[in-house]
C-alpha positions in Angstrom: 4.6 -52.0 -21.1 1.9 -52.5 -23.6 0.1 -49.4 -24.8 -0.5 -46.0 -23.3 -3.6 -46.9 -21.4 -1.8 -49.1 -19.1 1.0 -46.5 -18.8 -1.5 -43.8 -17.8 -3.1 -45.9 -15.2 0.2 -46.8 -13.6 1.2 -43.1 -13.9 -1.9 -42.0 -12.1 -1.2 -44.5 -9.3 2.3 -43.3 -8.9 1.3 -39.6 -8.9 -1.3 -40.2 -6.2 1.4 -42.0 -4.0 3.8 -39.1 -4.6 1.1 -36.5 -3.7 0.4 -38.4 -0.4 4.0 -38.5 0.4 4.6 -34.9 -0.3 1.5 -33.8 1.7 2.6 -35.9 4.7 6.3 -34.9 4.8 7.4 -32.3 2.4 4.9 -29.4 2.8 5.4 -29.2 6.6 9.2 -29.4 6.0 8.9 -26.7 3.5 7.1 -24.3 6.0 9.8 -25.2 8.5 12.6 -24.1 6.1 10.7 -20.8 5.4 10.5 -20.1 9.2 14.2 -20.9 9.6 15.1 -18.6 6.9 12.9 -15.8 8.5 14.5 -16.2 12.0 18.0 -16.4 10.7 17.6 -13.4 8.4 16.0 -11.4 11.2 19.0 -12.0 13.4 21.4 -11.1 10.6 19.4 -8.1 9.5 19.1 -6.7 13.1 22.8 -7.1 13.6 23.7 -5.1 10.4 21.3 -2.3 11.6 22.8 -2.3 15.0 26.3 -2.0 13.4 25.0 0.9 11.4 25.9 -0.9 8.1 22.3 -0.6 6.9 19.5 1.6 7.9 15.8 1.1 8.6 13.6 1.7 5.6 11.2 4.4 6.5 8.6 3.2 4.0 8.7 -0.3 5.0 5.4 -0.4 6.9 3.5 1.4 4.3 4.0 -1.5 1.8 1.0 -3.9 1.4 1.9 -7.4 0.2 -0.8 -9.5 -1.2 1.3 -11.7 -3.7 4.8 -12.8 -3.5 7.1 -10.7 -5.8 10.9 -10.2 -5.9 12.6 -6.8 -5.1 14.8 -5.2 -7.6 18.3 -6.6 -8.1 19.4 -4.0 -10.6 23.0 -2.7 -10.4 23.7 0.4 -8.4 26.5 2.9 -7.9 29.0 2.3 -5.1 27.9 5.6 -3.6 24.2 4.2 -3.4 25.1 0.9 -2.0 24.1 1.6 1.7 20.8 3.1 0.7 19.9 0.6 -2.0 20.9 -2.3 0.3 18.8 -0.9 3.2 15.7 -0.7 1.0 16.2 -4.1 -0.7 16.8 -6.1 2.5 13.8 -4.4 4.1 11.6 -5.4 1.2 13.2 -8.9 1.4 12.3 -9.2 5.1 8.8 -8.2 4.5 8.3 -10.8 1.6 10.0 -13.5 3.7 7.5 -12.7 6.5 4.7 -13.0 4.0 6.1 -16.3 2.7 6.2 -17.6 6.2 3.0 -16.3 7.7 0.4 -16.0 4.9 1.6 -18.0 2.0 -0.5 -21.1 1.3 1.8 -24.1 1.2 -0.6 -26.6 -0.3 -0.4 -28.6 -3.6 -3.5 -26.8 -4.7 -1.8 -23.4 -4.5 1.6 -24.7 -5.5 1.0 -24.7 -9.3 4.0 -24.5 -11.7 3.5 -20.9 -12.2 3.5 -20.3 -8.3 6.4 -22.5 -7.7 8.4 -20.4 -10.3 7.6 -17.2 -8.3 8.7 -18.7 -5.0 12.0 -20.2 -6.6 12.8 -16.8 -8.0 12.4 -15.1 -4.7 14.4 -17.7 -2.9 17.3 -17.2 -5.4 17.1 -13.4 -5.1 19.9 -13.6 -2.5 22.3 -16.5 -3.2 22.9 -17.4 0.4 25.3 -20.4 -0.4 27.6 -17.9 -2.2 27.3 -14.6 -0.3 30.7 -12.8 -0.9 32.3 -9.7 -2.1 32.8 -11.2 -5.6 29.2 -12.5 -6.0 27.7 -11.7 -9.6 24.3 -10.6 -8.3 24.4 -6.9 -7.1 22.3 -7.5 -3.9 24.2 -10.6 -3.0 27.4 -8.9 -3.5 26.3 -5.9 -1.3 25.4 -8.3 1.5 28.6 -10.0 1.0 30.5 -6.7 1.4 28.6 -5.8 4.6 28.9 -9.2 6.4 32.7 -9.2 5.5 33.2 -6.0 7.5 31.5 -7.7 10.5 33.7 -10.8 10.2 36.9 -8.8 9.9 36.0 -6.6 12.9 37.1 -7.1 16.6 33.6 -8.2 17.8 34.0 -12.0 17.7 30.3 -12.5 19.0 28.9 -10.6 16.0 31.2 -12.4 13.7 29.9 -15.7 15.0 26.3 -14.6 14.7 26.8 -13.7 11.0 28.5 -17.0 10.2 25.8 -19.0 11.9 23.0 -16.9 10.2 24.5 -17.4 6.7 24.9 -21.2 7.4 21.4 -21.5 8.5 20.1 -19.4 5.5 22.2 -21.4 3.1 21.0 -24.8 4.4 17.4 -23.8 4.6 17.1 -22.2 1.2 18.8 -25.3 -0.4 16.4 -27.6 1.3 13.4 -25.5 0.4 14.5 -25.3 -3.3 15.0 -29.2 -3.3 11.3 -29.6 -2.0 10.1 -27.3 -4.6 11.9 -29.1 -7.4 10.3 -32.4 -6.2 6.8 -30.6 -6.2 7.4 -29.1 -9.5 8.2 -32.5 -10.9 4.9 -33.9 -9.6 3.0 -30.9 -11.0 4.6 -31.3 -14.5 3.7 -34.9 -14.7 0.1 -34.4 -13.5 -0.1 -31.6 -16.1 1.0 -34.1 -18.8 -1.4 -36.7 -17.6 -4.3 -34.3 -17.7 -3.2 -33.3 -21.2 -3.1 -36.9 -22.4 -6.5 -37.6 -21.1 -8.0 -34.5 -22.5 -6.2 -32.7 -25.3 -4.6 -35.7 -26.8 -8.0 -37.5 -27.1 -9.0 -34.8 -29.6 -9.2 -36.3 -33.2 -7.1 -33.4 -34.7 -4.0 -34.3 -32.5 -1.6 -37.0 -33.6 -0.7 -39.4 -30.7 2.9 -40.0 -31.7 4.1 -37.7 -34.6 7.5 -38.4 -36.1 10.3 -36.1 -34.8 10.2 -34.1 -38.0 6.6 -33.3 -37.6 6.5 -32.6 -33.9 6.6 -28.8 -34.2 3.6 -28.9 -36.4 1.9 -31.2 -34.0 2.6 -28.7 -31.2 0.7 -26.0 -33.1 -2.2 -28.3 -33.5 -2.3 -29.1 -29.8 -2.0 -25.2 -29.0 -5.1 -24.5 -31.3 -7.3 -27.0 -29.4 -5.9 -26.7 -25.9 -8.2 -23.9 -24.7 -11.2 -26.1 -25.4 -10.0 -28.9 -23.3 -8.0 -27.3 -20.6 -9.5 -23.8 -20.2 -7.7 -21.4 -17.8 -4.5 -23.5 -17.8 -1.2 -22.2 -19.3 0.0 -23.8 -22.5 3.5 -25.4 -22.0 5.2 -26.3 -25.2 8.1 -28.1 -23.7 5.8 -30.5 -21.9 3.9 -31.3 -25.1 7.1 -32.3 -26.7 7.9 -34.4 -23.7 4.6 -36.3 -24.3 5.4 -36.8 -27.9 8.9 -38.2 -27.0 7.2 -40.6 -24.5 4.8 -41.8 -27.1 7.5 -42.4 -29.7 7.9 -45.9 -31.0 11.6 -45.3 -31.0 12.7 -45.1 -27.4 9.4 -44.0 -25.9 9.0 -47.2 -23.9 12.4 -46.6 -22.2 11.4 -43.0 -21.4 8.2 -44.1 -19.9 9.8 -46.7 -17.7 12.4 -44.2 -16.5 9.6 -41.8 -15.6 7.6 -44.3 -13.6 10.9 -45.2 -11.7 11.5 -41.6 -10.9 8.0 -41.2 -9.5 8.5 -44.2 -7.2 7.9 -43.0 -3.6 11.1 -42.7 -1.6 9.8 -43.9 1.7 9.0 -47.6 2.6 5.4 -48.5 2.5 3.6 -47.6 5.7 1.0 -49.8 7.5 -2.4 -48.7 6.2 -4.4 -46.7 8.4 -8.0 -47.7 9.5 -10.6 -45.8 7.4 -11.8 -44.3 10.7 -8.4 -43.0 11.4 -8.3 -41.5 7.9 -11.5 -39.6 8.6 -10.2 -38.3 11.9 -7.1 -37.1 10.2 -9.3 -34.9 7.9 -10.7 -33.2 11.0 -7.2 -32.6 12.5 -6.0 -31.2 9.2 -9.1 -28.9 9.4 -8.1 -27.8 12.9 -4.5 -27.2 11.9 -5.7 -25.2 8.8 -7.8 -22.9 11.2 -4.9 -22.7 13.6 -2.5 -21.4 10.8 -4.5 -18.1 11.2 -2.5 -17.5 14.5 0.0 -15.0 13.1 -2.4 -12.9 11.1 -4.7 -12.7 14.1 -1.8 -11.5 16.2 -0.8 -8.9 13.6 -4.4 -7.8 13.1 -4.5 -7.1 17.0 -1.4 -5.0 16.7 -2.8 -2.9 14.0 -6.1 -2.3 15.8 -4.1 -1.3 18.8 -2.3 1.4 16.7 -5.5 2.5 15.0 -7.4 3.2 18.2 -4.6 5.5 19.2 -5.0 7.5 16.1 -8.7 7.6 16.7 -8.4 8.8 20.3 -5.9 11.5 19.2 -8.4 13.2 17.0 -10.3 16.4 17.9 -13.8 15.7 19.3 -16.7 17.3 17.6 -19.1 19.6 19.5 -21.7 16.8 19.4 -19.4 14.1 20.7 -18.4 16.5 23.6 -22.1 17.1 24.5 -22.7 13.4 24.4 -19.7 12.7 26.8 -21.0 15.3 29.3 -24.5 13.9 29.1 -23.3 10.3 29.8 -21.3 11.6 32.7 -24.4 13.4 34.2 -26.4 10.1 33.8 -23.6 8.1 35.5 -22.8 6.1 32.4 -19.2 7.4 31.9 -17.0 4.3 31.5 -13.6 3.4 30.3 -15.0 0.6 28.1 -14.6 1.5 24.5 -17.7 0.4 22.4 -17.7 1.0 18.6 -20.8 0.6 16.5 -19.9 -1.1 13.1 -22.0 -1.7 10.0 -22.0 -4.9 8.0 -24.1 -6.9 5.4 -25.5 -10.1 6.5 -24.5 -12.5 3.7 -27.3 -14.8 4.3 -30.0 -12.3 3.8 -28.2 -9.3 2.2 -29.7 -7.0 4.9 -27.6 -4.1 6.3 -27.1 -4.5 10.0 -25.0 -2.8 12.8 -23.3 -4.2 16.0 -21.9 -2.7 19.0 -18.4 -4.1 19.5 -16.5 -3.9 22.8 -13.2 -3.0 21.3 -11.1 -4.1 24.4 -13.0 -7.3 24.8 -12.6 -8.1 21.1 -8.9 -7.3 21.1 -8.3 -9.5 24.0 -10.2 -12.3 22.3 -8.0 -12.0 19.2 -4.8 -12.3 21.4 -6.2 -15.2 23.3 -7.3 -17.1 20.1 -3.8 -16.4 18.5 -2.1 -17.9 21.6 -4.3 -21.0 21.5 -3.8 -21.5 17.8 0.0 -21.0 18.1 0.0 -23.8 20.6 -1.9 -26.1 18.2 0.7 -25.4 15.4 3.4 -27.1 17.6 3.0 -30.9 16.8 5.1 -31.7 19.9 3.1 -29.5 22.2 0.5 -30.6 24.8 -2.4 -28.7 23.0 -1.9 -30.7 19.8 -1.4 -33.9 21.7 -4.7 -33.3 23.4 -6.5 -32.5 20.2 -5.2 -35.8 18.7 -6.6 -37.8 21.6 -10.1 -36.0 21.3 -12.8 -38.2 19.9 -14.3 -37.4 16.5 -17.6 -36.0 17.6 -15.9 -33.6 20.0 -13.3 -32.8 17.3 -16.0 -31.9 14.7 -17.7 -29.7 17.3 -14.4 -27.9 18.0 -13.8 -27.3 14.4 -17.4 -26.1 13.6 -17.5 -23.9 16.5 -14.1 -22.3 15.8 -14.9 -21.8 12.1 -18.1 -20.0 13.1 -16.3 -17.8 15.6 -13.5 -17.0 13.0 -16.2 -16.0 10.5 -17.5 -13.5 13.1 -13.9 -12.3 13.7 -13.4 -11.6 10.1 -16.8 -9.6 10.0 -15.7 -7.5 13.0 -12.3 -6.9 11.6 -13.8 -5.6 8.3 -16.3 -3.5 10.2 -13.6 -1.9 12.3 -11.6 -1.2 9.3 -14.4 0.9 7.8 -15.3 2.4 11.2 -11.7 3.8 11.8 -11.6 5.2 8.2 -14.9 7.0 8.7 -14.3 8.3 12.2 -10.8 9.9 11.7 -10.3 13.0 9.6 -9.1 12.6 6.0 -5.6 14.0 7.2 -5.3 11.3 9.8 -6.4 8.4 7.5 -2.8 8.1 6.3 -1.7 7.2 9.9 -4.1 4.2 10.0 -2.6 0.7 9.4 -4.7 -1.5 7.1 -5.4 -5.0 8.3 -6.6 -6.1 4.9 -3.6 -8.4 4.3 -4.4 -10.1 7.6 -8.2 -10.4 6.9 -7.4 -12.1 3.4 -5.1 -14.5 5.2 -7.5 -15.4 7.9 -10.4 -15.7 5.5 -8.2 -18.2 3.4 -7.4 -20.4 6.3 -11.0 -20.3 7.3 -12.4 -21.3 3.9 -9.8 -24.1 3.6 -10.4 -25.4 7.1 -14.3 -25.3 6.5 -13.7 -27.2 3.2 -11.9 -30.0 5.0 -14.5 -30.3 7.5 -17.2 -30.5 5.0 -15.3 -33.3 3.2 -15.2 -35.1 6.5 -18.9 -34.9 6.9 -19.6 -35.9 3.3 -17.3 -39.0 3.8 -19.1 -39.8 7.1 -22.5 -39.6 5.5 -21.4 -41.8 2.7 -20.1 -44.4 5.0 -23.4 -44.4 7.0 -25.2 -44.9 3.8 -23.0 -47.9 2.9 -23.5 -49.3 6.3 -27.2 -49.2 6.0 -26.9 -51.2 2.8 -24.9 -53.7 4.5 -21.6 -52.8 2.9 -18.6 -52.4 5.3 -15.0 -51.2 4.8 -12.7 -54.0 4.0 
């Protein structure tokens, strides 16, 4: 391999191939492993609660999770084991649900820093080594409790525990393996970006001798913010670049790196350009459909909040208004709430009457439809795949607009409930802010993919008019 430019071109080509491979295969598999862990842990957790070995955490539902973090794994006294384990497992369950339902499993979101957080969480309980002798306090506590079930006389419960642990062990290992593969991709992409920006700086030596590399790292660090603002500085990756550029053995390191990035699957038959564009629309539809779970959970919270609202004491004015409506024959079981919002296109303050029961039923119906689209083997997804592009674009555009309206009404109802109940009752309300953020995220990413499709289609139409066709 002659020179670094040729290496960088080949490296970029292999990174793009690896990205495509990960996007087509690994990301869906990663989500499946998270779901498998969630369902297996729920079975195990519920069994331990049923057996009285742990208790329900009374503060569980008050916790709001917006970013993935890791519960405490600090040592505890033997007398505190049951209490600490109950709290920690409850926190773990909530974070596992967040990881499954709301976490964005995309290459854009899975940066090296984000991968580090996810890996740390997945290793919080060492599922392949759950035992009474485990070194991690929470893993050891879990091992002590499941051993009690296995040694008991209830054979069915023992089988449930054994199966759940096997599933958790297998799924966590698979998830960690995929994350390792993604981390390798992100590391090499980071290094390529650094080669093409930071290492082009005249102050930075391209291949410093080993004895001068530490000094060269400090030089790179000093100019790094100018070339890659907002990115974290990774000293170990800078040293890897210097090793790859070294005249002594660097060529072998570069060849090994390119071999490691070779895609594992056999080359597939190239898709037609039109199929590629349709795939962008299908990805947009699935991104919107991923809002199924947060829509369902938001509906549950609205149902709880309206009960709090209706349990409040009516003011004198509200009682008079109800009597007046009965006298005019307008008394109805339909609950209509007036919400306020800001029109983002004009900045004007507006209000809207929302039929609460109709809106709630619409949330549930949309959640069911989206849930059907998330099952790739289901009839709904098959029907969507067979839909022509124009109808598919219309479906995505319409659903994105409707989801935007859903978010606006959810935000308005959040404010409405808080203002209508007394200050004492506000603590009883369940905030849907986490769900609103998740739905908005899916909406924005889905609309972005749809816009990319439109831009590509317009570009192709312009080329067609110029007499240029796809080869």
